[in-house]
matplotlib code that plots the C-alpha trace (Angstrom):
import matplotlib.pyplot as plt

x = [0.0, 1.3, 3.0, 0.7, -2.4, -3.8, -4.5, -8.1, -7.8, -8.9, -11.9, -15.3, -16.0, -13.4, -14.9, -18.5, -17.9, -16.9, -20.1, -22.4, -20.9, -21.8, -25.5, -26.3, -26.3, -22.8, -23.7, -24.9, -23.7, -22.0, -20.9, -22.4, -20.4, -20.6, -17.5, -19.0, -20.3, -18.3, -19.9, -19.7, -17.6, -15.1, -14.9, -14.6, -11.8, -9.9, -10.3, -9.4, -6.2, -5.1, -6.5, -7.9, -5.2, -5.1, -8.9, -9.6, -7.0, -8.5, -12.0, -11.0, -9.1, -12.0, -14.5, -12.5, -11.3, -14.6, -16.1, -13.8, -12.4, -14.7, -13.7, -15.8, -16.7, -14.8, -11.6, -12.0, -12.8, -9.8, -7.5, -9.0, -8.8, -5.1, -4.4, -6.5, -4.5, -1.2, -2.1, -4.3, -5.6, -3.7, -5.8, -7.9, -4.8, -3.1, -6.1, -5.9, -2.1, -2.5, -5.2, -8.3, -11.5, -12.8, -12.8, -15.1, -12.6, -9.9, -12.0, -12.4, -8.7, -8.2, -10.9, -9.1, -5.8, -7.1, -8.6, -5.2, -3.5, -5.9, -5.3, -1.5, -1.0, -2.5, 0.9, 2.9, 3.9, 5.0, 6.1, 5.0, 8.5, 8.3, 5.0, 6.2, 9.4, 7.2, 5.1, 8.1, 9.5, 6.1, 5.6, 2.0, 1.4, 2.0, 0.9, 3.3, 4.1, 7.3, 9.0, 11.8, 14.6, 17.9, 20.4, 20.8, 20.8, 17.4, 16.2, 17.4, 15.6, 12.4, 12.7, 13.3, 10.1, 8.2, 9.6, 8.4, 4.9, 4.4, 2.1, 3.6, 1.3, 2.1, 5.8, 5.5, 3.7, 6.4, 9.6, 9.0, 10.6, 8.4, 5.7, 3.6, 3.0, 3.8, 0.4, -1.2, 0.7, 3.4, 1.0, 2.3, -0.6, -0.3, 2.7, 4.4, 7.9, 9.9, 7.9, 10.2, 14.0, 15.6, 16.7, 13.2, 11.5, 13.7, 13.2, 9.4, 8.8, 11.0, 8.8, 5.9, 2.6, 2.8, 6.5, 8.6, 12.1, 15.4, 16.6, 17.0, 19.3, 18.5, 19.3, 16.5, 17.7, 16.9, 13.5, 11.6, 9.2, 6.1, 4.4, 0.7, -0.9, 0.2, -1.8, -1.6, 0.2, -2.3, -1.3, 0.2, -2.8, -5.1, -2.9, -1.6, -4.0, -3.4, 0.4, 0.4, -1.4, 1.0, 4.0, 2.6, 1.9, 5.5, 6.7, 4.7, 6.6, 5.9, 6.6, 4.2, 1.4, 1.9, 1.8, -1.4, -3.1, -2.1, -3.8, -6.9, -7.3, -6.7, -9.3, -11.8, -11.1, -10.7, -11.1, -10.8, -12.8, -11.7, -8.9, -7.0, -6.9, -6.7, -3.0, -3.0, -3.1, -1.0, 1.7, -0.9, -3.1, -0.8, -0.7, -4.4, -4.2]
y = [0.0, 3.5, 5.2, 8.3, 6.3, 6.8, 3.4, 3.1, -0.4, 0.4, -1.6, -0.1, -0.2, 2.5, 4.9, 3.8, 4.5, 8.1, 8.7, 6.9, 8.7, 12.1, 11.2, 8.9, 9.3, 9.4, 7.1, 4.2, 0.8, -1.4, -4.2, -5.4, -7.5, -8.5, -6.5, -3.4, -2.0, -0.5, 2.7, 4.0, 6.9, 4.5, 2.5, 5.7, 7.0, 3.7, 3.6, 7.2, 6.8, 3.8, 4.7, 8.2, 10.3, 8.1, 7.6, 11.3, 12.3, 9.9, 11.2, 14.8, 14.2, 12.3, 14.9, 17.9, 16.4, 14.9, 18.4, 19.5, 16.3, 13.7, 10.1, 8.1, 4.5, 4.1, 5.4, 3.1, 0.0, 0.8, 0.8, -2.5, -4.1, -3.2, -5.0, -8.0, -8.2, -7.9, -10.5, -12.8, -15.7, -14.3, -11.1, -12.2, -13.3, -10.0, -8.1, -10.1, -9.7, -5.9, -5.7, -5.2, -6.9, -7.1, -5.3, -2.6, -1.8, -1.5, 0.9, 3.2, 3.4, 4.1, 6.7, 8.7, 8.2, 9.4, 12.5, 13.3, 12.7, 15.1, 17.8, 17.4, 17.5, 21.0, 22.1, 20.1, 21.6, 19.5, 20.5, 19.1, 17.8, 15.8, 14.3, 13.3, 11.7, 9.7, 8.5, 7.5, 5.4, 4.0, 0.3, -1.1, -4.0, -7.5, -10.9, -13.7, -17.0, -18.6, -21.7, -20.9, -23.5, -23.4, -24.3, -23.9, -27.7, -28.1, -25.0, -26.6, -29.8, -28.0, -26.1, -29.3, -30.8, -27.7, -27.9, -31.5, -30.4, -30.8, -28.3, -25.3, -25.3, -29.0, -28.4, -25.3, -27.3, -30.0, -28.0, -24.3, -23.1, -20.0, -21.0, -17.9, -18.9, -22.7, -23.8, -21.5, -23.0, -20.3, -17.5, -14.1, -12.0, -8.6, -6.4, -3.3, -1.8, -1.8, -4.6, -7.4, -7.8, -6.2, -9.5, -10.9, -7.8, -7.4, -11.0, -10.9, -7.7, -9.0, -12.1, -12.2, -13.4, -17.1, -17.3, -19.2, -17.9, -19.7, -19.9, -16.4, -16.0, -13.6, -13.3, -15.8, -18.6, -19.5, -18.7, -20.1, -17.3, -17.2, -13.9, -14.7, -11.2, -7.7, -4.4, -2.0, 1.3, 4.0, 7.1, 10.0, 12.3, 9.6, 9.1, 12.7, 13.5, 10.2, 10.6, 14.2, 12.9, 10.1, 12.4, 14.7, 11.8, 10.6, 13.9, 13.7, 13.2, 13.5, 17.3, 18.0, 15.9, 17.6, 21.0, 20.2, 18.8, 22.0, 24.1, 22.0, 22.0, 25.7, 26.4, 24.2, 26.0, 22.8, 23.1, 20.2, 20.5, 17.4, 18.7, 15.4, 15.4, 19.1, 19.1, 16.1, 18.4, 21.2, 21.1, 21.4, 24.1, 26.3, 28.8, 29.2, 30.1]
z = [0.0, -0.7, 2.1, 2.0, 2.6, 6.1, 7.6, 8.6, 10.1, 13.6, 14.7, 13.9, 17.6, 18.2, 15.7, 16.5, 20.2, 19.5, 17.5, 20.0, 23.0, 21.6, 21.2, 24.1, 27.8, 29.2, 32.1, 29.9, 31.3, 28.6, 31.0, 34.3, 36.7, 40.4, 40.9, 39.4, 36.1, 33.2, 31.8, 28.3, 29.7, 31.1, 27.9, 25.9, 28.1, 27.8, 24.1, 23.7, 25.7, 23.5, 20.1, 20.4, 18.6, 15.5, 15.4, 15.7, 13.2, 10.7, 11.3, 11.0, 7.7, 6.2, 7.3, 6.1, 2.8, 1.7, 1.5, -1.3, -3.0, -4.4, -5.1, -7.5, -7.4, -10.7, -9.1, -6.1, -8.3, -10.4, -7.4, -6.1, -9.5, -9.8, -6.5, -7.6, -10.8, -8.8, -6.2, -8.2, -6.1, -3.1, -3.0, 0.1, 1.9, 1.2, 2.6, 5.9, 6.1, 5.8, 8.5, 6.3, 7.2, 3.6, 0.3, 1.6, 4.3, 1.7, -0.3, 2.7, 3.0, -0.7, -0.5, 2.2, 0.5, -2.9, -1.2, 0.4, -3.0, -4.7, -2.1, -2.2, -6.0, -6.1, -4.8, -7.4, -10.8, -13.8, -17.4, -20.7, -21.2, -17.9, -18.9, -22.4, -20.9, -18.4, -21.3, -23.4, -20.5, -19.5, -19.9, -19.8, -17.5, -18.6, -17.2, -16.9, -15.1, -14.2, -12.9, -10.4, -9.8, -8.0, -10.7, -14.5, -15.1, -13.6, -15.6, -18.8, -17.9, -17.3, -20.6, -22.5, -21.1, -22.1, -25.6, -25.7, -25.0, -21.2, -19.6, -18.0, -15.0, -14.2, -14.3, -12.1, -9.4, -9.7, -9.9, -8.9, -5.6, -5.5, -3.0, -3.9, -7.5, -7.8, -6.5, -9.2, -12.1, -11.8, -12.4, -11.2, -12.2, -13.8, -13.0, -14.4, -14.6, -11.4, -9.7, -10.5, -10.4, -13.4, -15.1, -14.8, -16.0, -19.1, -20.1, -19.5, -21.5, -24.4, -24.9, -27.3, -25.9, -25.0, -25.8, -23.3, -22.3, -22.0, -18.4, -16.9, -13.9, -11.1, -7.4, -6.7, -8.9, -12.5, -14.1, -17.0, -18.0, -20.1, -20.9, -21.3, -21.9, -22.6, -22.3, -25.2, -24.9, -26.0, -28.0, -26.0, -26.4, -25.0, -22.0, -21.4, -18.6, -16.8, -17.3, -15.9, -12.8, -12.3, -12.6, -10.0, -7.7, -8.2, -6.8, -3.6, -0.3, 3.4, 3.5, 0.6, 2.1, 5.5, 3.9, 2.1, 5.2, 7.1, 4.4, 4.4, 8.2, 8.4, 5.7, 7.6, 10.9, 12.9, 16.6, 19.0, 22.2, 24.0, 26.3, 26.1, 22.4, 21.6, 20.7, 18.3, 15.2, 16.8, 14.2, 11.5, 13.1, 15.1, 12.3, 12.8, 16.5]

ax = plt.figure().add_subplot(projection="3d")
ax.plot(x, y, z, "-o")
ax.set_aspect("equal")
plt.show()
């Protein structure tokens, strides 16, 4: 996940508690025991102490940004589809490993991240020359599968069997040392430039669709690669707007994001009334005091 995305993986209970506490009686009992009751106030204070700063910061950013920056379902679906292409059959596992409950939870994170992105790129300038250079170096995604073995002799043995007509997926399950793809017949899903080690990327992009490579050596061992699909590179004019956006995003860093958030919070005149949390945005709002 991109570094600028705010992680919204706190439990719904934390955020729900904040909302409920502002509308219901503060003395509501949430747990009863022989040793004594636990009130909503006590639970709120405990959750606030442990998660309050992060939860409130996320809520403030989401509330403030959503007023000015809209994210469409199409944009969210595109982001999710990119991950599905990248992880293939391992998509659900990747969600769990990154702390997301489900696809809807992932979309909420992407939504806030995209709003931050849109706010931040307002401060980024690019030239037509930069956009054209980006386009010239741009490589559309390709889809490939591979069989990874430890030595060249085994790689040549596998290639010989492929040349004799044995199925790629069967040999991947039998020979490949890549546990992430072997069970799926060697399938690596879709990937773009910079996502694979250089030797692998160069070989995969050089192949025609369905062509199988000779053994390719990398730091991981020896690969037999088959490129199965390639996306078309559209004309520059058709991609110019998209390329300009991508160049701007590539220039974003922590300082640019922070500056944009300071601007947005200042414009929204954010004021935190909870005395325990009033300073969590101090660095972003002190200019507004």
